[in-house]
TORKOL-4160 file (C-alpha; in steps of 0.2 Angstrom, whole numbers, padded with zeros to 4 digits, m for minus):
220
<pt num="1" X="m0314" Y="m0018" Z="0081"/>
<pt num="2" X="m0302" Y="m0028" Z="0075"/>
<pt num="3" X="m0292" Y="m0042" Z="0089"/>
<pt num="4" X="m0279" Y="m0055" Z="0081"/>
<pt num="5" X="m0279" Y="m0070" Z="0086"/>
<pt num="6" X="m0263" Y="m0077" Z="0090"/>
<pt num="7" X="m0268" Y="m0092" Z="0096"/>
<pt num="8" X="m0276" Y="m0103" Z="0105"/>
<pt num="9" X="m0287" Y="m0103" Z="0118"/>
<pt num="10" X="m0285" Y="m0122" Z="0124"/>
<pt num="11" X="m0271" Y="m0124" Z="0135"/>
<pt num="12" X="m0257" Y="m0130" Z="0147"/>
<pt num="13" X="m0249" Y="m0120" Z="0158"/>
<pt num="14" X="m0236" Y="m0123" Z="0151"/>
<pt num="15" X="m0240" Y="m0118" Z="0133"/>
<pt num="16" X="m0247" Y="m0102" Z="0142"/>
<pt num="17" X="m0231" Y="m0099" Z="0149"/>
<pt num="18" X="m0224" Y="m0101" Z="0133"/>
<pt num="19" X="m0237" Y="m0088" Z="0123"/>
<pt num="20" X="m0231" Y="m0077" Z="0138"/>
<pt num="21" X="m0213" Y="m0078" Z="0134"/>
<pt num="22" X="m0218" Y="m0076" Z="0117"/>
<pt num="23" X="m0226" Y="m0060" Z="0115"/>
<pt num="24" X="m0219" Y="m0049" Z="0127"/>
<pt num="25" X="m0206" Y="m0048" Z="0113"/>
<pt num="26" X="m0222" Y="m0035" Z="0106"/>
<pt num="27" X="m0226" Y="m0024" Z="0120"/>
<pt num="28" X="m0218" Y="m0009" Z="0122"/>
<pt num="29" X="m0216" Y="0004" Z="0135"/>
<pt num="30" X="m0214" Y="0020" Z="0128"/>
<pt num="31" X="m0230" Y="0030" Z="0123"/>
<pt num="32" X="m0234" Y="0028" Z="0106"/>
<pt num="33" X="m0254" Y="0033" Z="0113"/>
<pt num="34" X="m0264" Y="0050" Z="0104"/>
<pt num="35" X="m0277" Y="0063" Z="0107"/>
<pt num="36" X="m0284" Y="0051" Z="0118"/>
<pt num="37" X="m0303" Y="0053" Z="0118"/>
<pt num="38" X="m0312" Y="0035" Z="0123"/>
<pt num="39" X="m0302" Y="0026" Z="0140"/>
<pt num="40" X="m0310" Y="0007" Z="0137"/>
<pt num="41" X="m0312" Y="m0002" Z="0156"/>
<pt num="42" X="m0313" Y="m0019" Z="0157"/>
<pt num="43" X="m0319" Y="m0032" Z="0169"/>
<pt num="44" X="m0324" Y="m0048" Z="0175"/>
<pt num="45" X="m0338" Y="m0060" Z="0184"/>
<pt num="46" X="m0341" Y="m0076" Z="0185"/>
<pt num="47" X="m0359" Y="m0085" Z="0182"/>
<pt num="48" X="m0364" Y="m0104" Z="0188"/>
<pt num="49" X="m0352" Y="m0104" Z="0197"/>
<pt num="50" X="m0336" Y="m0098" Z="0189"/>
<pt num="51" X="m0342" Y="m0111" Z="0175"/>
<pt num="52" X="m0348" Y="m0095" Z="0165"/>
<pt num="53" X="m0339" Y="m0079" Z="0164"/>
<pt num="54" X="m0346" Y="m0062" Z="0162"/>
<pt num="55" X="m0336" Y="m0050" Z="0150"/>
<pt num="56" X="m0339" Y="m0031" Z="0152"/>
<pt num="57" X="m0330" Y="m0017" Z="0142"/>
<pt num="58" X="m0336" Y="0002" Z="0148"/>
<pt num="59" X="m0335" Y="0016" Z="0138"/>
<pt num="60" X="m0331" Y="0033" Z="0144"/>
<pt num="61" X="m0327" Y="0049" Z="0137"/>
<pt num="62" X="m0312" Y="0059" Z="0143"/>
<pt num="63" X="m0308" Y="0070" Z="0151"/>
<pt num="64" X="m0325" Y="0069" Z="0159"/>
<pt num="65" X="m0328" Y="0051" Z="0162"/>
<pt num="66" X="m0349" Y="0051" Z="0152"/>
<pt num="67" X="m0352" Y="0031" Z="0149"/>
<pt num="68" X="m0353" Y="0031" Z="0131"/>
<pt num="69" X="m0354" Y="0017" Z="0127"/>
<pt num="70" X="m0355" Y="m0002" Z="0136"/>
<pt num="71" X="m0356" Y="m0022" Z="0129"/>
<pt num="72" X="m0359" Y="m0038" Z="0142"/>
<pt num="73" X="m0353" Y="m0057" Z="0134"/>
<pt num="74" X="m0355" Y="m0074" Z="0145"/>
<pt num="75" X="m0343" Y="m0086" Z="0141"/>
<pt num="76" X="m0338" Y="m0104" Z="0148"/>
<pt num="77" X="m0324" Y="m0100" Z="0157"/>
<pt num="78" X="m0313" Y="m0114" Z="0149"/>
<pt num="79" X="m0295" Y="m0109" Z="0160"/>
<pt num="80" X="m0293" Y="m0108" Z="0179"/>
<pt num="81" X="m0290" Y="m0096" Z="0190"/>
<pt num="82" X="m0270" Y="m0095" Z="0194"/>
<pt num="83" X="m0262" Y="m0081" Z="0200"/>
<pt num="84" X="m0249" Y="m0075" Z="0183"/>
<pt num="85" X="m0261" Y="m0083" Z="0170"/>
<pt num="86" X="m0278" Y="m0073" Z="0174"/>
<pt num="87" X="m0278" Y="m0064" Z="0155"/>
<pt num="88" X="m0282" Y="m0085" Z="0148"/>
<pt num="89" X="m0296" Y="m0084" Z="0159"/>
<pt num="90" X="m0305" Y="m0069" Z="0155"/>
<pt num="91" X="m0295" Y="m0061" Z="0140"/>
<pt num="92" X="m0308" Y="m0075" Z="0128"/>
<pt num="93" X="m0324" Y="m0066" Z="0136"/>
<pt num="94" X="m0317" Y="m0050" Z="0138"/>
<pt num="95" X="m0312" Y="m0050" Z="0117"/>
<pt num="96" X="m0332" Y="m0055" Z="0115"/>
<pt num="97" X="m0336" Y="m0038" Z="0123"/>
<pt num="98" X="m0328" Y="m0027" Z="0114"/>
<pt num="99" X="m0332" Y="m0036" Z="0094"/>
<pt num="100" X="m0350" Y="m0027" Z="0101"/>
<pt num="101" X="m0345" Y="m0010" Z="0102"/>
<pt num="102" X="m0345" Y="0005" Z="0089"/>
<pt num="103" X="m0334" Y="0016" Z="0100"/>
<pt num="104" X="m0313" Y="0011" Z="0099"/>
<pt num="105" X="m0303" Y="0016" Z="0112"/>
<pt num="106" X="m0288" Y="0025" Z="0111"/>
<pt num="107" X="m0283" Y="0020" Z="0130"/>
<pt num="108" X="m0289" Y="0002" Z="0141"/>
<pt num="109" X="m0288" Y="0001" Z="0162"/>
<pt num="110" X="m0288" Y="m0016" Z="0166"/>
<pt num="111" X="m0291" Y="m0020" Z="0182"/>
<pt num="112" X="m0276" Y="m0032" Z="0184"/>
<pt num="113" X="m0258" Y="m0031" Z="0181"/>
<pt num="114" X="m0247" Y="m0027" Z="0166"/>
<pt num="115" X="m0229" Y="m0029" Z="0163"/>
<pt num="116" X="m0230" Y="m0031" Z="0186"/>
<pt num="117" X="m0230" Y="m0050" Z="0182"/>
<pt num="118" X="m0219" Y="m0063" Z="0185"/>
<pt num="119" X="m0215" Y="m0065" Z="0165"/>
<pt num="120" X="m0219" Y="m0047" Z="0162"/>
<pt num="121" X="m0236" Y="m0050" Z="0154"/>
<pt num="122" X="m0251" Y="m0048" Z="0164"/>
<pt num="123" X="m0265" Y="m0046" Z="0158"/>
<pt num="124" X="m0264" Y="m0028" Z="0152"/>
<pt num="125" X="m0248" Y="m0032" Z="0141"/>
<pt num="126" X="m0260" Y="m0049" Z="0133"/>
<pt num="127" X="m0274" Y="m0040" Z="0130"/>
<pt num="128" X="m0263" Y="m0022" Z="0118"/>
<pt num="129" X="m0255" Y="m0033" Z="0111"/>
<pt num="130" X="m0272" Y="m0044" Z="0103"/>
<pt num="131" X="m0279" Y="m0026" Z="0101"/>
<pt num="132" X="m0264" Y="m0014" Z="0099"/>
<pt num="133" X="m0276" Y="m0002" Z="0107"/>
<pt num="134" X="m0262" Y="0006" Z="0123"/>
<pt num="135" X="m0265" Y="m0002" Z="0139"/>
<pt num="136" X="m0263" Y="0001" Z="0157"/>
<pt num="137" X="m0265" Y="m0010" Z="0173"/>
<pt num="138" X="m0270" Y="m0001" Z="0188"/>
<pt num="139" X="m0272" Y="m0021" Z="0199"/>
<pt num="140" X="m0280" Y="m0017" Z="0219"/>
<pt num="141" X="m0267" Y="m0030" Z="0224"/>
<pt num="142" X="m0248" Y="m0036" Z="0224"/>
<pt num="143" X="m0245" Y="m0048" Z="0212"/>
<pt num="144" X="m0224" Y="m0046" Z="0212"/>
<pt num="145" X="m0213" Y="m0033" Z="0218"/>
<pt num="146" X="m0204" Y="m0023" Z="0232"/>
<pt num="147" X="m0208" Y="m0002" Z="0236"/>
<pt num="148" X="m0206" Y="0008" Z="0249"/>
<pt num="149" X="m0215" Y="0016" Z="0266"/>
<pt num="150" X="m0232" Y="0027" Z="0253"/>
<pt num="151" X="m0233" Y="0041" Z="0260"/>
<pt num="152" X="m0256" Y="0042" Z="0263"/>
<pt num="153" X="m0258" Y="0061" Z="0251"/>
<pt num="154" X="m0263" Y="0057" Z="0236"/>
<pt num="155" X="m0256" Y="0058" Z="0220"/>
<pt num="156" X="m0240" Y="0048" Z="0232"/>
<pt num="157" X="m0232" Y="0034" Z="0222"/>
<pt num="158" X="m0218" Y="0023" Z="0225"/>
<pt num="159" X="m0207" Y="0013" Z="0212"/>
<pt num="160" X="m0213" Y="m0004" Z="0209"/>
<pt num="161" X="m0196" Y="m0015" Z="0210"/>
<pt num="162" X="m0194" Y="m0033" Z="0208"/>
<pt num="163" X="m0173" Y="m0039" Z="0199"/>
<pt num="164" X="m0170" Y="m0023" Z="0205"/>
<pt num="165" X="m0180" Y="m0019" Z="0188"/>
<pt num="166" X="m0195" Y="m0009" Z="0191"/>
<pt num="167" X="m0207" Y="m0015" Z="0184"/>
<pt num="168" X="m0223" Y="m0003" Z="0191"/>
<pt num="169" X="m0232" Y="0011" Z="0203"/>
<pt num="170" X="m0237" Y="0009" Z="0220"/>
<pt num="171" X="m0250" Y="0025" Z="0218"/>
<pt num="172" X="m0261" Y="0031" Z="0232"/>
<pt num="173" X="m0276" Y="0039" Z="0220"/>
<pt num="174" X="m0286" Y="0043" Z="0237"/>
<pt num="175" X="m0280" Y="0050" Z="0251"/>
<pt num="176" X="m0276" Y="0036" Z="0266"/>
<pt num="177" X="m0283" Y="0022" Z="0257"/>
<pt num="178" X="m0276" Y="0007" Z="0251"/>
<pt num="179" X="m0268" Y="0008" Z="0233"/>
<pt num="180" X="m0266" Y="0005" Z="0216"/>
<pt num="181" X="m0252" Y="m0005" Z="0208"/>
<pt num="182" X="m0247" Y="0003" Z="0190"/>
<pt num="183" X="m0241" Y="m0004" Z="0177"/>
<pt num="184" X="m0237" Y="m0002" Z="0159"/>
<pt num="185" X="m0250" Y="m0013" Z="0149"/>
<pt num="186" X="m0243" Y="m0009" Z="0130"/>
<pt num="187" X="m0238" Y="0008" Z="0118"/>
<pt num="188" X="m0236" Y="0017" Z="0140"/>
<pt num="189" X="m0223" Y="0022" Z="0148"/>
<pt num="190" X="m0226" Y="0022" Z="0168"/>
<pt num="191" X="m0228" Y="0041" Z="0168"/>
<pt num="192" X="m0240" Y="0043" Z="0158"/>
<pt num="193" X="m0248" Y="0027" Z="0167"/>
<pt num="194" X="m0246" Y="0036" Z="0178"/>
<pt num="195" X="m0257" Y="0053" Z="0173"/>
<pt num="196" X="m0272" Y="0043" Z="0166"/>
<pt num="197" X="m0273" Y="0031" Z="0183"/>
<pt num="198" X="m0274" Y="0047" Z="0193"/>
<pt num="199" X="m0284" Y="0056" Z="0178"/>
<pt num="200" X="m0298" Y="0046" Z="0183"/>
<pt num="201" X="m0299" Y="0043" Z="0199"/>
<pt num="202" X="m0309" Y="0059" Z="0204"/>
<pt num="203" X="m0317" Y="0053" Z="0219"/>
<pt num="204" X="m0313" Y="0037" Z="0222"/>
<pt num="205" X="m0299" Y="0025" Z="0227"/>
<pt num="206" X="m0302" Y="0013" Z="0207"/>
<pt num="207" X="m0301" Y="0023" Z="0191"/>
<pt num="208" X="m0320" Y="0025" Z="0187"/>
<pt num="209" X="m0320" Y="0015" Z="0170"/>
<pt num="210" X="m0317" Y="0002" Z="0183"/>
<pt num="211" X="m0328" Y="0004" Z="0195"/>
<pt num="212" X="m0342" Y="0004" Z="0177"/>
<pt num="213" X="m0337" Y="m0009" Z="0173"/>
<pt num="214" X="m0337" Y="m0019" Z="0189"/>
<pt num="215" X="m0356" Y="m0012" Z="0191"/>
<pt num="216" X="m0359" Y="m0023" Z="0174"/>
<pt num="217" X="m0351" Y="m0036" Z="0175"/>
<pt num="218" X="m0356" Y="m0043" Z="0190"/>
<pt num="219" X="m0373" Y="m0038" Z="0189"/>
<pt num="220" X="m0375" Y="m0028" Z="0199"/>
């Protein structure tokens, strides 16, 4: 897999902000994905009191969601945990894992934000721009934005808004459970992102891609 190396990962927060502001112009928010046969999930765990990043990639067949290939990569953690800067902490190890797989995914679902981010450049956007693979952010928690009350039924959703702009969707992926916060990462529209997240959550709240990658990253 060819992954662009657009900047260093040894950065200050000011330098990271500058990169987010620069690269957000490359994010495509319309559908340019082709036939989806393989969907990947990426997730991160940490070892040695957080000093070692453990990235996991799980590639599943689609639409039957069977595990086809997985990879794990360990790398020294070089960026602190700061909300809004998740990609700078996690992507270096994720790239290491992606570079070892032979099945190139047609779509990646990230356990994090896409454009539902203060600078409209969350981890799903960053990974999508670097790989040029369509990406979706499907986060477990809210970073920014407000929304109307959400119905309890699976498939219900409300627009997530910030500064009078729709930046994502609050989606009920399982009836009467906490919602997911879905947003565009790269080369996918919001309606398409919602559709794929629902199709990847046939039984549980989290997408199967995320569930499997999380188990690998957590060494469970």
